[in-house]
Structure formats: C-alpha cells, structure tokens
VOPAGU-2260 file (C-alpha; in pm, 1 decimal, decimal comma):
REM VOPAGU-2260
SITE   aa  ch    i         X         Y         Z
SITE  MET   A    0    2464,4    6746,3   11271,3
SITE  ILE   A    1    2581,0    6999,3   11539,8
SITE  ILE   A    2    2751,5    7308,6   11374,1
SITE  PRO   A    3    2952,6    7500,0   11623,2
SITE  THR   A    4    2869,8    7853,0   11664,7
SITE  ARG   A    5    3107,8    8158,4   11683,4
SITE  TYR   A    6    3053,8    8159,2   12054,8
SITE  ASP   A    7    3159,1    7808,8   12063,8
SITE  LEU   A    8    3474,5    7876,9   11869,0
SITE  TRP   A    9    3562,2    8154,5   12111,6
SITE  MET   A   10    3509,5    7921,0   12405,2
SITE  ALA   A   11    3740,4    7681,5   12225,7
SITE  THR   A   12    4024,1    7937,0   12190,3
SITE  LEU   A   13    3982,3    8049,2   12557,8
SITE  VAL   A   14    4060,3    7679,2   12654,5
SITE  PHE   A   15    4337,4    7656,8   12422,9
SITE  ALA   A   16    4479,7    7992,7   12544,1
SITE  PHE   A   17    4454,8    7857,3   12910,4
SITE  LEU   A   18    4646,9    7527,6   12817,0
SITE  GLN   A   19    4900,4    7713,3   12613,1
SITE  SER   A   20    4963,7    7952,9   12897,0
SITE  VAL   A   21    5008,3    7679,8   13137,4
SITE  ILE   A   22    5272,3    7509,5   12923,6
SITE  ALA   A   23    5442,2    7858,2   12892,3
SITE  LEU   A   24    5446,3    7906,7   13265,6
SITE  ARG   A   25    5591,7    7551,5   13326,7
SITE  PHE   A   26    5872,2    7643,0   13086,0
SITE  LEU   A   27    5940,8    7974,6   13277,4
SITE  ALA   A   28    5923,7    7785,6   13610,5
SITE  GLU   A   29    6170,4    7523,2   13501,1
SITE  ALA   A   30    6399,3    7787,4   13367,8
SITE  LEU   A   31    6386,7    7977,6   13707,8
SITE  PHE   A   32    6406,4    7679,1   13949,7
SITE  SER   A   33    6599,4    7396,4   13769,7
SITE  PRO   A   34    6890,8    7264,3   13981,3
SITE  ARG   A   35    7244,2    7376,8   13865,0
SITE  PRO   A   36    7554,3    7153,7   13859,7
SITE  GLN   A   37    7776,3    7109,6   14159,9
SITE  ARG   A   38    8142,2    7123,2   14072,4
SITE  SER   A   39    8250,3    6928,5   14389,9
SITE  GLN   A   40    8139,8    6606,2   14235,7
SITE  GLU   A   41    8347,0    6376,2   13980,7
SITE  TRP   A   42    8263,5    6442,6   13634,7
SITE  PRO   A   43    8234,9    6175,8   13356,0
SITE  SER   A   44    8456,2    6192,7   13049,8
SITE  VAL   A   45    8277,6    6325,0   12722,1
SITE  ARG   A   46    8306,9    6292,5   12358,9
SITE  VAL   A   47    8159,8    6582,0   12168,1
SITE  PHE   A   48    8055,5    6519,1   11811,9
SITE  LEU   A   49    7984,9    6816,7   11580,8
SITE  PRO   A   50    7874,5    6779,2   11222,0
SITE  VAL   A   51    8025,9    7047,1   11013,4
SITE  ALA   A   52    7972,7    7127,7   10647,4
SITE  GLY   A   53    8000,2    7425,9   10433,3
SITE  ALA   A   54    8180,6    7750,3   10528,8
SITE  ALA   A   55    7911,6    7980,5   10717,9
SITE  GLU   A   56    8055,8    8305,3   10849,2
SITE  THR   A   57    7981,2    8211,9   11196,2
SITE  LEU   A   58    8137,6    7858,6   11171,7
SITE  ARG   A   59    8491,8    7960,8   11312,1
SITE  ASP   A   60    8333,2    8142,8   11600,8
SITE  ASN   A   61    8092,6    7872,8   11693,0
SITE  LEU   A   62    8347,2    7590,7   11695,5
SITE  ARG   A   63    8574,9    7813,9   11903,2
SITE  ARG   A   64    8306,0    7868,6   12151,5
SITE  ILE   A   65    8251,8    7498,4   12183,5
SITE  LEU   A   66    8606,7    7431,4   12218,9
SITE  ASN   A   67    8649,3    7692,4   12499,6
SITE  GLN   A   68    8384,0    7511,2   12725,0
SITE  ALA   A   69    8460,5    7539,6   13091,8
SITE  TYR   A   70    8404,5    7161,0   13151,0
SITE  PRO   A   71    8548,3    7025,0   13471,3
SITE  GLY   A   72    8617,5    6674,6   13347,9
SITE  THR   A   73    8804,2    6522,7   13044,7
SITE  VAL   A   74    8654,1    6615,4   12702,5
SITE  ARG   A   75    8753,2    6552,6   12348,7
SITE  PHE   A   76    8590,5    6680,0   12034,0
SITE  VAL   A   77    8537,4    6509,8   11698,2
SITE  PHE   A   78    8436,8    6724,0   11400,1
SITE  ALA   A   79    8239,2    6510,5   11137,4
SITE  VAL   A   80    8282,1    6646,0   10795,1
SITE  PRO   A   81    8131,3    6507,5   10454,4
SITE  GLY   A   82    8472,9    6494,0   10286,9
SITE  ARG   A   83    8810,7    6662,2   10245,4
SITE  GLY   A   84    8682,9    6858,2    9969,1
SITE  ASP   A   85    8411,9    7035,7   10183,1
SITE  PRO   A   86    8488,9    7380,7   10272,8
SITE  ALA   A   87    8430,2    7311,4   10629,5
SITE  TYR   A   88    8719,8    7047,8   10631,5
SITE  ARG   A   89    8992,5    7321,9   10615,0
SITE  ILE   A   90    8836,5    7523,1   10891,4
SITE  ALA   A   91    8799,8    7199,6   11125,2
SITE  ALA   A   92    9149,6    7100,9   11045,4
SITE  SER   A   93    9290,1    7427,3   11143,6
SITE  PHE   A   94    9149,7    7370,7   11496,9
SITE  ALA   A   95    9299,3    7022,3   11522,0
SITE  GLU   A   96    9642,8    7139,8   11424,2
SITE  ASN   A   97    9674,7    7342,8   11757,1
SITE  ASN   A   98    9450,0    7142,1   11968,6
SITE  SER   A   99    9521,1    6771,0   12058,3
SITE  ARG   A  100    9169,5    6726,2   12205,1
SITE  VAL   A  101    9039,8    6785,4   11847,4
SITE  THR   A  102    8986,9    6497,8   11582,2
SITE  VAL   A  103    8856,5    6561,7   11232,0
SITE  VAL   A  104    8676,5    6268,0   11053,3
SITE  ALA   A  105    8599,3    6307,7   10689,7
SITE  SER   A  106    8335,9    6040,8   10592,8
SITE  GLU   A  107    8389,4    6053,5   10225,1
SITE  ARG   A  108    8055,6    5872,6   10195,7
SITE  THR   A  109    7759,3    5954,7    9980,7
SITE  PRO   A  110    7432,5    5869,2   10169,6
SITE  VAL   A  111    7197,1    5617,7   10013,0
SITE  ARG   A  112    6939,7    5531,0   10285,1
SITE  SER   A  113    6991,8    5815,9   10533,4
SITE  SER   A  114    7081,6    6190,4   10545,0
SITE  GLY   A  115    7433,3    6301,8   10488,7
SITE  LYS   A  116    7454,7    6440,8   10838,0
SITE  ALA   A  117    7358,5    6086,8   10982,0
SITE  VAL   A  118    7638,3    5924,6   10759,4
SITE  ASP   A  119    7891,6    6172,6   10878,9
SITE  LEU   A  120    7804,4    6120,4   11247,2
SITE  VAL   A  121    7811,1    5730,2   11207,7
SITE  CYS   A  122    8169,1    5761,4   11069,4
SITE  ALA   A  123    8267,2    5999,2   11330,5
SITE  VAL   A  124    8139,6    5765,0   11611,0
SITE  ALA   A  125    8326,5    5470,6   11474,0
SITE  ALA   A  126    8653,9    5663,5   11444,6
SITE  ALA   A  127    8623,2    5841,3   11791,4
SITE  GLY   A  128    8919,3    5645,8   11944,6
SITE  PRO   A  129    8928,6    5578,4   12319,6
SITE  GLU   A  130    8592,3    5534,3   12486,3
SITE  ALA   A  131    8423,9    5807,0   12689,6
SITE  ASP   A  132    8151,2    5804,2   12942,4
SITE  ILE   A  133    7916,4    6042,2   12770,3
SITE  TYR   A  134    7840,9    6128,8   12400,9
SITE  ALA   A  135    7735,1    6475,5   12344,7
SITE  PHE   A  136    7618,5    6621,6   12014,2
SITE  ALA   A  137    7577,8    6964,8   11878,9
SITE  ASP   A  138    7516,1    7143,9   11553,2
SITE  ALA   A  139    7788,8    7371,3   11426,9
SITE  ASP   A  140    7545,3    7670,7   11380,3
SITE  VAL   A  141    7450,6    7679,2   11756,4
SITE  GLU   A  142    7617,2    7954,0   11957,9
SITE  VAL   A  143    7638,5    7766,5   12281,5
SITE  PRO   A  144    7664,7    7934,3   12631,2
SITE  GLU   A  145    8002,3    7920,1   12811,2
SITE  LYS   A  146    7890,5    7622,8   13034,6
SITE  TRP   A  147    7687,9    7450,1   12781,8
SITE  LEU   A  148    7866,6    7114,2   12815,7
SITE  GLU   A  149    7871,5    7122,9   13200,9
SITE  GLU   A  150    7498,3    7205,9   13200,6
SITE  LEU   A  151    7409,2    6947,3   12942,1
SITE  VAL   A  152    7615,1    6660,4   13118,6
SITE  ALA   A  153    7529,1    6739,0   13481,3
SITE  PRO   A  154    7171,7    6574,2   13480,9
SITE  LEU   A  155    7329,2    6252,5   13323,6
SITE  ARG   A  156    7476,0    6177,7   13682,4
SITE  ASP   A  157    7142,2    6104,5   13780,2
SITE  GLU   A  158    7075,1    5733,2   13668,8
SITE  ALA   A  159    6707,6    5824,7   13630,4
SITE  VAL   A  160    6799,5    6078,6   13337,9
SITE  GLU   A  161    6895,0    5904,7   13016,4
SITE  ILE   A  162    6906,0    6174,2   12751,9
SITE  THR   A  163    6954,7    6557,5   12790,7
SITE  THR   A  164    6881,0    6800,0   12521,1
SITE  ALA   A  165    6860,3    7184,7   12464,8
SITE  ALA   A  166    6730,7    7369,2   12170,6
SITE  MET   A  167    6822,3    7703,2   12037,3
SITE  LEU   A  168    6653,8    8039,7   12030,1
SITE  TYR   A  169    6723,3    8254,4   11703,5
SITE  ARG   A  170    6772,3    8620,5   11785,3
SITE  PRO   A  171    6877,3    8809,9   11466,8
SITE  SER   A  172    7161,3    9057,2   11476,1
SITE  SER   A  173    6936,0    9329,9   11313,5
SITE  PHE   A  174    6593,1    9356,3   11192,0
SITE  SER   A  175    6465,3    9155,1   10891,1
SITE  VAL   A  176    6136,7    9000,4   10826,8
SITE  GLY   A  177    6297,8    8653,0   10794,8
SITE  GLY   A  178    6497,2    8703,6   11099,0
SITE  VAL   A  179    6211,4    8808,5   11300,4
SITE  MET   A  180    5984,8    8530,0   11189,1
SITE  ARG   A  181    6255,4    8276,7   11276,4
SITE  LEU   A  182    6279,7    8446,9   11640,3
SITE  ALA   A  183    5904,0    8414,8   11671,2
SITE  TRP   A  184    5886,6    8065,5   11540,9
SITE  THR   A  185    6153,6    7934,5   11765,6
SITE  ALA   A  186    6030,9    8136,6   12063,9
SITE  TYR   A  187    5680,0    7979,6   12013,8
SITE  GLY   A  188    5814,3    7629,4   11984,8
SITE  LEU   A  189    6048,6    7615,9   12282,1
SITE  PRO   A  190    5784,9    7558,9   12553,7
SITE  PHE   A  191    5621,2    7280,7   12362,0
SITE  PHE   A  192    5940,4    7124,8   12269,1
SITE  SER   A  193    6034,3    7118,0   12654,5
SITE  TRP   A  194    5702,7    6964,6   12733,2
SITE  SER   A  195    5694,6    6698,0   12460,0
SITE  GLY   A  196    6016,1    6539,1   12583,0
SITE  SER   A  197    6172,5    6533,9   12246,9
SITE  VAL   A  198    6537,4    6546,3   12131,4
SITE  THR   A  199    6695,2    6796,0   11911,7
SITE  GLY   A  200    7009,0    6774,1   11725,9
SITE  GLN   A  201    7091,5    7122,6   11816,4
SITE  SER   A  202    7240,4    6998,7   12130,6
SITE  TRP   A  203    7190,5    6655,2   12309,8
SITE  ALA   A  204    7371,6    6402,1   12514,3
SITE  MET   A  205    7349,8    6054,6   12649,4
SITE  ARG   A  206    7570,4    5780,6   12811,7
SITE  ALA   A  207    7780,6    5611,7   12555,6
SITE  ALA   A  208    7680,1    5271,8   12688,0
SITE  GLN   A  209    7324,0    5342,0   12612,2
SITE  PHE   A  210    7430,5    5478,7   12283,2
SITE  ARG   A  211    7559,9    5129,4   12199,9
SITE  GLU   A  212    7272,0    4947,8   12379,2
SITE  MET   A  213    7014,1    5116,4   12169,5
SITE  ASP   A  214    7230,4    5067,5   11860,3
SITE  ILE   A  215    7175,1    5438,8   11770,1
SITE  ALA   A  216    7464,7    5419,1   11510,0
SITE  GLY   A  217    7271,6    5134,2   11337,8
SITE  LEU   A  218    6945,6    5343,1   11354,8
SITE  TRP   A  219    7118,4    5623,6   11196,0
SITE  GLY   A  220    7202,8    5417,8   10893,2
SITE  GLU   A  221    6850,8    5446,3   10776,1
SITE  VAL   A  222    6697,7    5766,9   10891,5
SITE  LEU   A  223    6671,2    6126,6   10776,9
SITE  TYR   A  224    6657,2    6301,2   11090,2
SITE  GLU   A  225    6903,6    6166,2   11352,0
SITE  ASP   A  226    6770,4    6362,7   11655,8
SITE  LEU   A  227    6393,9    6274,1   11604,2
SITE  ALA   A  228    6488,0    5916,6   11540,6
SITE  VAL   A  229    6665,1    5903,2   11882,4
SITE  ALA   A  230    6365,9    6062,6   12048,9
SITE  ALA   A  231    6139,7    5814,6   11888,4
SITE  ALA   A  232    6363,9    5523,3   12001,3
SITE  ALA   A  233    6377,8    5678,4   12351,9
SITE  ARG   A  234    5995,0    5694,1   12359,7
SITE  SER   A  235    5977,2    5325,3   12245,9
SITE  ALA   A  236    6233,4    5229,5   12513,3
SITE  LYS   A  237    6065,9    5456,1   12794,6
SITE  LYS   A  238    6380,2    5644,6   12824,0
SITE  THR   A  239    6372,8    5963,0   13024,4
SITE  VAL   A  240    6462,1    6279,5   12843,8
SITE  ARG   A  241    6552,7    6602,1   13028,3
SITE  PHE   A  242    6546,3    6945,2   12878,5
SITE  VAL   A  243    6828,3    7162,5   13003,7
SITE  HIS   A  244    6746,4    7520,8   13011,5
SITE  HIS   A  245    7072,5    7641,8   13107,8
SITE  ALA   A  246    7245,5    7491,4   12785,7
SITE  ILE   A  247    7004,8    7675,4   12548,7
SITE  GLY   A  248    7191,9    7841,6   12258,4
SITE  VAL   A  249    7111,7    8190,7   12152,1
SITE  THR   A  250    7207,8    8213,5   11784,9
SITE  ALA   A  251    7218,3    8516,1   11546,8
SITE  ASP   A  252    7168,9    8345,0   11213,1
SITE  ALA   A  253    7057,2    8576,9   10916,8
SITE  SER   A  254    6798,8    8429,6   10678,7
SITE  SER   A  255    6560,6    8558,8   10429,4
SITE  LEU   A  256    6181,7    8507,4   10469,4
SITE  GLY   A  257    6182,8    8225,5   10220,6
SITE  GLU   A  258    6484,8    8053,4   10394,7
SITE  ALA   A  259    6311,0    8074,2   10720,6
SITE  VAL   A  260    5990,4    7926,2   10608,6
SITE  ALA   A  261    6154,3    7656,9   10419,3
SITE  VAL   A  262    6355,4    7554,9   10716,2
SITE  PHE   A  263    6031,4    7546,0   10938,1
SITE  THR   A  264    5842,3    7333,1   10677,4
SITE  LYS   A  265    6150,4    7093,5   10683,3
SITE  TRP   A  266    6109,6    7062,8   11062,5
SITE  ILE   A  267    5734,4    7006,8   11053,6
SITE  GLN   A  268    5781,9    6735,8   10788,0
SITE  ALA   A  269    6029,4    6573,4   11034,0
SITE  TYR   A  270    5761,2    6549,3   11292,7
SITE  ARG   A  271    5511,7    6401,3   11044,6
SITE  PHE   A  272    5773,4    6125,8   10987,4
SITE  TYR   A  273    5899,4    6063,6   11340,3
SITE  ASP   A  274    5625,7    6210,5   11594,4
SITE  VAL   A  275    5298,8    6182,3   11441,1
SITE  ARG   A  276    5121,8    6266,7   11779,4
SITE  THR   A  277    5298,9    6607,7   11797,5
SITE  TRP   A  278    5231,2    6675,6   11429,3
SITE  THR   A  279    4874,3    6595,5   11471,2
SITE  LEU   A  280    4842,2    6824,8   11758,2
SITE  GLY   A  281    5008,8    7091,3   11548,0
SITE  ILE   A  282    4760,4    7048,9   11273,9
SITE  VAL   A  283    4457,5    7064,0   11506,1
SITE  THR   A  284    4572,5    7385,1   11694,3
SITE  THR   A  285    4659,9    7545,5   11353,7
SITE  ALA   A  286    4317,1    7459,5   11214,8
SITE  LEU   A  287    4166,3    7622,2   11534,1
SITE  LYS   A  288    4363,1    7936,0   11480,1
SITE  ILE   A  289    4272,2    7963,4   11112,5
SITE  ALA   A  290    3904,8    7910,7   11209,6
SITE  ALA   A  291    3945,6    8198,3   11452,5
SITE  PHE   A  292    4085,5    8421,0   11183,3
SITE  LEU   A  293    3819,8    8338,5   10945,3
SITE  ALA   A  294    3549,5    8411,0   11182,6
SITE  ALA   A  295    3687,8    8760,6   11232,5
SITE  VAL   A  296    3698,1    8852,3   10857,1
SITE  ILE   A  297    3372,7    8668,8   10738,1
SITE  PRO   A  298    3026,2    8808,8   10820,2
SITE  PRO   A  299    2878,2    8813,7   11076,9
SITE  PHE   A  300    3215,6    8938,0   11197,8
SITE  ASP   A  301    3314,7    8819,6   11551,8
SITE  PRO   A  302    3691,8    8903,7   11627,8
SITE  ARG   A  303    3670,3    8751,8   11988,1
SITE  ALA   A  304    3848,9    8414,3   11884,9
SITE  ALA   A  305    4101,1    8577,9   11680,0
SITE  ALA   A  306    4182,0    8826,4   11955,2
SITE  THR   A  307    4215,2    8560,4   12201,0
SITE  ILE   A  308    4456,5    8369,4   11984,4
SITE  LEU   A  309    4690,7    8665,6   11906,8
SITE  ALA   A  310    4685,8    8755,7   12279,1
SITE  ALA   A  311    4776,8    8401,8   12385,1
SITE  ASP   A  312    5054,0    8359,6   12127,8
SITE  ALA   A  313    5197,7    8683,6   12213,2
SITE  ILE   A  314    5194,1    8612,6   12578,5
SITE  LEU   A  315    5359,8    8255,2   12517,1
SITE  MET   A  316    5643,9    8399,2   12307,1
SITE  THR   A  317    5716,1    8662,8   12560,9
SITE  ILE   A  318    5724,4    8415,6   12854,9
SITE  SER   A  319    5932,1    8190,9   12632,4
SITE  ILE   A  320    6207,7    8448,9   12562,4
SITE  ALA   A  321    6193,4    8567,2   12927,5
SITE  ALA   A  322    6272,5    8208,2   13025,7
SITE  VAL   A  323    6563,0    8207,3   12792,8
SITE  ARG   A  324    6678,6    8516,7   12913,4
SITE  ALA   A  325    6662,9    8392,6   13271,8
SITE  SER   A  326    6836,5    8074,8   13177,8
SITE  VAL   A  327    7133,3    8212,8   12984,1
SITE  PRO   A  328    7144,2    8585,2   13064,6
SITE  ASP   A  329    7508,7    8625,9   12913,8
SITE  SER   A  330    7380,4    8523,2   12562,1
SITE  PHE   A  331    7176,6    8826,9   12549,5
SITE  ASN   A  332    7480,0    9049,2   12631,6
SITE  ARG   A  333    7603,6    8978,2   12284,4
SITE  PRO   A  334    7491,7    9228,3   12003,3
SITE  GLY   A  335    7158,1    9142,7   11872,3
SITE  LEU   A  336    6802,0    9270,9   11788,4
SITE  PRO   A  337    6690,5    9486,4   12091,8
SITE  LEU   A  338    6346,7    9406,4   12238,8
SITE  PRO   A  339    6315,4    9028,8   12095,4
SITE  GLU   A  340    5997,0    8983,4   12313,4
SITE  PHE   A  341    5823,1    9273,4   12144,3
SITE  TRP   A  342    5927,3    9170,2   11787,3
SITE  ALA   A  343    5816,6    8811,1   11842,1
SITE  ALA   A  344    5493,8    8917,8   11982,0
SITE  ALA   A  345    5439,6    9159,9   11684,9
SITE  MET   A  346    5474,1    8851,7   11455,1
SITE  SER   A  347    5186,6    8659,1   11610,9
SITE  PRO   A  348    4931,4    8693,2   11312,0
SITE  PHE   A  349    5199,1    8635,4   11036,7
SITE  LEU   A  350    5309,5    8327,2   11252,7
SITE  VAL   A  351    4970,4    8170,6   11228,7
SITE  LEU   A  352    4984,9    8184,6   10865,5
SITE  ALA   A  353    5349,5    8051,6   10863,1
SITE  PHE   A  354    5221,3    7753,2   11062,9
SITE  ALA   A  355    4944,8    7696,7   10806,5
SITE  TRP   A  356    5186,3    7686,1   10522,5
SITE  ASN   A  357    5440,4    7461,8   10701,9
SITE  TYR   A  358    5154,8    7211,2   10796,7
SITE  GLY   A  359    4982,4    7225,1   10463,4
SITE  ALA   A  360    5316,7    7167,5   10295,6
SITE  SER   A  361    5393,6    6883,9   10516,3
SITE  MET   A  362    5068,8    6705,2   10439,0
SITE  ILE   A  363    5126,5    6731,8   10058,0
SITE  SER   A  364    5477,7    6643,7   10004,2
SITE  ARG   A  365    5703,1    6348,8   10114,0
SITE  ASP   A  366    6011,5    6513,9    9954,9
SITE  VAL   A  367    6256,0    6676,0   10189,6
SITE  PHE   A  368    6508,8    6924,7   10026,7
SITE  TRP   A  369    6831,4    6940,9   10236,0
SITE  GLY   A  370    7150,9    7089,3   10100,3
SITE  ARG   A  371    7214,4    6941,2    9758,7
SITE  ARG   A  372    6994,4    6654,6    9793,7
SITE  ARG   A  373    6637,3    6550,4    9775,2
SITE  TYR   A  374    6511,3    6289,5   10016,6
SITE  HIS   A  375    6192,0    6106,7    9953,6
SITE  VAL   A  376    6052,5    5974,3   10271,8
SITE  THR   A  377    5794,3    5688,2   10288,2
SITE  GLY   A  378    5841,2    5595,8   10635,5
SITE  PRO   A  379    6066,6    5672,5   10950,7
SITE  ARG   A  380    6337,8    5426,7   10827,7
SITE  SER   A  381    6242,8    5421,4   10448,5
SITE  ILE   A  382    6449,6    5698,6   10269,8
SITE  ALA   A  383    6545,1    5734,1    9901,3
SITE  VAL   A  384    6816,1    5989,7    9835,5
SITE  PHE   A  385    6844,9    6165,2    9499,6
SITE  ASP   A  386    7091,8    6434,4    9373,2
SITE  ARG   A  387    6891,6    6749,2    9345,2
SITE  GLU   A  388    7052,1    6854,7    9013,6
SITE  ASN   A  389    6972,6    6510,8    8863,3
SITE  SER   A  390    6614,2    6456,5    9006,9
C-alpha cells in the first residue's frame, strides 16, 4: 500500500490551487468581457415570478427594486404567496393596488411531496394569465441591480442559450461573524457555480415554451429544490445554461453564525440530492484541505500544504469579489461592509472548517429543515413533508 508523504500532499494542494485559480480567472474574464445587451433590438415579453413569504425588513425594498426594473419590453410580475394569512401577502397586495402589472397569487396549499416554495410557484404559473415569451424567477431576498431583468433576458435572444441564471453575493451592512462567513462562503462559491452550469433560484429565466415542453411545473410537484431540479433536467436534456454576470445581486442580509452555517448546510444537502457530481467534488476538495491542515498541526509539522490552501482560497475569493464589483459596480455604492475582499480572505481558515461541517452534515442526514417544515428526502423526486412542531 502506497502512503502519500507530506511532500505528496503539498504537491496535490499546488495542483488544486492552480486549477482553482484557473476557475477564478475564468470567472473574472467572463465578468470583464461578456457582451452587454443592445437596446436597438426587439425585446420579448416577460413574466417575472417571485415567491414571497414572511415579513423580512428588506422585503418591501427588494420588491420595489424589482418592480422598478428598466426593461425595454413588456413585463408583468406575479408574487407567489403561501396564503392570505402570511405576513407577505399584505405587503405584496399593497404593490398590486397601485400597479396594474402586478398580480398576487396565494396558493393556500400545504405541500405534500414538494417544498412550499415549489407549490407556490406552480400555482403562480398556472394563474399567470396571458402568455409571455419568457418566464423569469427571482427570490424576494435578492437585491437586484437596476438592469437585472434586461441582462438576464438578453442572452435568451440567442437560440443557442436556453436558460440564464445569476447568483447573489452576500455583503453584510456591518461586521458580524455570521455576515462575514456568509460573504466568504458565497464569494468562494460563485466561480465554481458559474463553471458548473447550474441554475439558482436566486434568479433565472427561460423561454415559456421550453418551460412547458420540459414540464417544469409537473417536475416541481415532487421536488424540494426547484432550481437544482431545473438544472438537473437541463443537464439531462442537454440544455445550455448561461451564467449572467451583470445580473448578479449583491445582498445585505444580516445573519448569525448559526443561521449562516445552517443555510450553507441546506445548500450542500441540495447538491447531494440533485447534483451528486458537484457534491462529490466538494467532498474530495474539502478532504484535501482538512488533510493539509492536519499536516500542519501533527508532527512532523509541515505547514506548506495548509499555507498553499489558505493562499489559494484567499486569492479565489478576492478575484471573485473583484469580478462581481466589475460586473455590478453600482451595487457596491450602497452602504455595506467596507473592504469585503479583505474580510472574505481573512475567513479562509474558518471557511474550510465550515465546509467540513456542511459536507459532514449532508452525508449524515436526509432531513432538511426549511421554515416550519421538515423534509425527509430519499431521492430527487421522493420527498416526505412533516410539520416541525409535530415531528
């Protein structure tokens, strides 16, 4: 049996650092050189669906920012709410009262085989009214840039592009351990997300005709994560997904360390169920990082591998945030934690530990806690739903 030496481990981390840097530089190059929309062309009509629930402090501002989109074509908005008793219903309805482009759909349905969010979206799509050329989706906690919708829709005028998507970067309004950890986690993940060709519910769009052709509404009737289920269906059907840098949202969302880690664990669990390849790759790279850390603290001490990992992660997060800053510079003009690149890089050693916890938890449990429900997942389309208070 061949046992790797500390030198072998260091060489492995150097290879990893090189490949990771290539992915980061690819992300930066796309941000700097991706084509921008040309307004002279005809624009398709769009229906924007936003699942909203609860009464977060930022909800009104986020909805207002989405409604104020400078889109050159026809656009209507559908707010998908769990029910009239949800605090978000009154907020959503207040926008509909003064804006004929807004419709509020309360599903009033309890999920049985899928997430509450998926159920609400299915009801919203069914009740959307007159057909549109493009269906766009966004989470209500995303602080989208001014031309988010235009940027998201523009690539779909190319028939070769079938789905567009843009993730978000969390930039806390002030320093907190949870906020900075969330900043580092999202900054680290963005280049890999863009490279993987996945889809995020934070914002994405596709042609309405293809939405029906792929029976996305039917798919959502029995999945937990509507976005990764779409990504899996797109991979299976060999659909082209385009990551849109200029549609990235930069969101200031306060969270404690416990809340941040719980959210990340839920995301990692999502990949276990819907993108095993990416999940497995994450486990392998996290194991490599943990081995590098152990080599630095267990005799004979050898810090070279750990130093390589920390430097590579810090460089990647710095490049990632720089790419987002180049893509949506106005988003960084809003109040927020200064020097996000520095704070993200400073979290490098703690981020490794967070990933270890996330992946470890994802291997142990098939239960996902989301809102007031517990979801037991035994397969991508095999979900059992329980009320957390009664389970």
